[in-house]
C-alpha positions, 0 to 999 in steps of 0.5 A: 105286217113285215115280211118274215116277221114271224120265226115260222116264216124264217123256218120255211125259207131256210127249208126252201133254201136247203132244198134248193141248195141240195138240188144245185149241189148234186149237179156236176162240179163244173156247173156248180163252179160256174154258178159260184164264180158268177155269184162271187163277181156279183157279191164283190160288186155289192161289197164295192157298192157298200163301201162307196156308199160310206165313202160318198156319204162322207164326201157329201159333207155328212158326219159319220154316225160313229166317232172313230177318233182314238181319243174318243173312248170308243176303241177301248176293249173291256174284258169283264166277265159277262159284261166285256165287249171283247166277246165280239172277237168270238163273233169275228171268228165266226164270220171268218170260219168259212175261209178254210172251206175250199181246203176240204176239196184240196184233193181235187186241186191239181196245181200247187200254185192254186193252193198257195195263191188261195192261202195268200190272197183268200184271207186278204180278200175276205178281211178287206171285204169285212173292213169295207162293209164295216167302214160303210156301216159305221159311217152311213148308218145310224148307230141304232141300226148298225147291228141290224141285218139290213145295215149294209143295204141301208149304207147303200141307200143312204150314201147314194142319195136319189139312186140309193133306193134302186142300188139298195134293191140290187144289193139286197137281191145279191145278198139273197142270192149270196145266202143260196150261194153260201148254202151250195158251197157249204153243202158241196164242200162238207159233203166231201167230209161225210163222203170220205168218212163213208169210204173209211167206214167211220160212217155208214157206207151209204154216205160214200154213194155218188151219183152220175155226176160223181157228187156224194149226193147222199152226204149232201142230202143228209146235211140238208135234212139236218138243216131242215130238222134244225130249222123246224125245231128252232123256228117253228116249234120251240119259240111257240111252246116255251111259255112266257117268252117272245117267239121272235126273241127266243128264236134270235137267242137260239140262233146266236147260241148255236153259232157261238157253240159252233165257234167254240167247237171250231176253235177247240178243234183248230187247236188240234189241227195246229198241234198236228202241223207241228207233229207231222212236220217233225215226224215226216221232216224229210218228206216235207223238205222235198216239197217245202213251200216255206221255211220250217219256222214259218209253219211253227210260228203260224201254229203258235199264233193259231193256238193262241188265237184259238184259245183267245177265241174260246175265251172271248165267245164264252166271256159275254153274250153276243146279245146281252139284251136278250140273255144273261151271261150264266144261261149263255154259258150253260147253253153253250156248254150243253150243246158243245158237250152233247156234240162231242158225245155224239161225235165220239159215239159215231166214231166208235160205232164207225170204228167197230164197223170197219171191215178188214176184208174190204180194200180201198179199191173195193170201197171206192168201187162200192161208192161208184155203184160198180160192185154187185150188191153194194 
């Protein structure tokens, strides 16, 4: 019997990770930052080991498991609706969605140089890391196992020979720690969005409550509860109540459908962000001229490319299933459309309810004081 072979076991692990990440996300920012820095170093070392595994595999005289020759036909992109492999572009976008997460905490950054340094080096580091791991998997892992989650660990095991097993265990432990690290980062970062919405009264004011460490703990708690509820539904209930299906396969399909829906929503929302860049820079041109970090044409070109990439990402995600062996194209698109529409309805409902709750007699200073618990009866 394999570990985490049943969906309900995965659900329990997700709930445990959500609970632990909530506890670690509620501590003082510096303590959380130190933990994140340590995990970043360990994860970077794991990426290097994975890349070396693929390189050593080739240097030892082994042929790569994937034919990378341009004339071999393996590089061809197919755009057929329901059957094309271009849908992988949507999956790539999903993998890179976290690149903007630190920007949610931009107000806490005091150095302009830190912002530009992150915007330049952050995407480069992420893309290089993905290329390194992809190279290692394609060269040192058999094609039948390249799509499996343990593929990166298998690249280390195969590439390093006798020492591979020990190094693979170390990398495996780092990857497990990375899952917790990612949960902390996302909880910490996106909690700020709920916090601000609480301050603006777009969400219930309780969302803006902070603890002694100045962390919006209610917002983080709400996020953790939502994750736990989804884990129970996806991994512990639905796979076992739908007749005539394999629970593990159904849980996998739902996992990918949810992530594809997130990609569609994200690409759709990013379209408006790129439009906002053009509108805001035009409307407040003099203000941006005084603190210009790059020529105007750079921002306009980036906005245009961003709009095009977001549109392509939308098409790629719905053009074909990410797991064609488990779901047909029509149900794939129907489920994504249903989740996206329900999400937009929920967002609009929350917005209008929050807008109706806004009190004109409450100043910004009073709202902030209430979130800090310094106002009587807040």
